N, C-alpha and C positions, 0 to 999 in steps of 0.2 A: 181427136182421131186414134182413136186403138184400132191394132192388126189383130184380124182375130189366124197369123199364120201361125204354125208353129212347129219351123227349123227359122234361126238365122235362114237363111238360104232363099226357103219362101216372104221371109220379113223383108229382104231389099230384088229380090223376082219383083215383087210386085209393086216395086218403088217407078217413077221417072228415071228421066235417066241419069237428068241431070242432081238429084238428092239422089243416085244411089253408087253414084259421081261421091257424091260429097261424104253420105253416110261413111261408106267403107274407106275411105282416110282419115277418116277419124275411125271409126272400130278399131284398121289399119294397130294409129296409135294407143292406141285403149289397151289390147293386145297386143302391144313391144314392152309398156309399162305396168298391165298391169301384175301389183305381185305374186305370190306364187296362192298356192288355195281354192284365192274366190273364180267362180266358172261363168262361163260363157252361157245363155240362155236366154228362151221368150220368158216371158213374164211380165204384168198388167200394161200387154200388149202393146212391148216397146222389146228391145233386143236391152236382157240385163246382163251385171256384174255381180253378181250373188257369195254368200253365202250359204257354201252349200247344207240342204238341213239334212244329214250324215253329220258336218263337223258340227252344226249347231245349231238345235233344233227346239227351244227354249224361247222363241218368239211371244213374239204379242199374241198375231192370229199365226198364227199355225205353217205363215209366208218364210220360206230365205228373206232372209236377212240382203237386204239392195243397199250397197254401194256403187253403184253407179250404173247410171242407164245411156241411153240412145235411142231415138227415136225422132220421128217427119211425123208433126202436128197439119193441122190443115195451113198454116199461115206462117209454118217455119218446124226447123227442125230444131232439136234442142240435145245438149247433155244433162245434166243431172248427177252430182257429184255429191251424195251424204253426208262423206268421210271429210267435207274441210265447213261446210254446212252445220259439222255438229259440235264445232268454235269455233267462239267471234272469232278468236286472234287468227282463225286459221283463214276462217271467212271473207277478212278486214282482208287480210295480207293478203289473197289472191285480189280481193278487188280490186288494189295499189296494182299489184301486176299489173293485173290486166288494164287501166285504164290505160297505166303508164305504155303500151304499144301505142294506143291514138286506133286502134280496131275499135267496132260497132260496140258499144257494152248497154249490153241488152240482158239483166237475165231478175231470175222470179225465185220467186220461192228453192229453190235446192239446184236453181238447172240454171245454167247459161244458153240462150233463143239466138240462133242466129241462121240467116233467108241466105247466104251463099259463105264458100267458106274461109274465104275471099278473107269473113267477119269475124273469123274463130283466130288466135292463135295457140296454136297445134300443140306448139313445145307444152308452153300452161299449160293445159287442158291434159296434156302428158303427166307431166310434174307435178297437176291431184292426182292423176291418176294412183301412180308411184309413190304416192307424200301416207300412208298408209299401211303396216301388214295387215289380217286379213284379224291376227290376235289383234290388236290395236282396234282391231274396228268392235271387235267385238266387245273387248273391252269399254268402248266410249258406247256403243248401243246401251250397258249393263249401267254406263252408272250414267246413265240419263230415264234409268226405269227407275 
């Protein structure tokens, strides 16, 4: 379920109150922990945290490199964490830490799905967001090309 919102404020305004509160709390944690250089924008119908094209224009699809995203989908909310899914070791470490929290573990390809904020280990999400500086992320992207 992609949003047609053009700004983050518009995106948040179209959410039901319970989701607006949950997405807002996760967004606050992301913004608090997001390394310098990434920008917050609406892209791909969700709140995106991306490498600005002005910083790195050489992408395969001419779109900013997506580092993380936050979305309200039809049956769940999701945090997309591309940085930890670029490395098998980082993914395994994240998943082990997540499962050790005892919280509902529901992951997909590059995303963590949650139905309510209590399902999400917010500190771990923040740790994952803070884990990769923008230049490291760009290098990892280049290494996979």
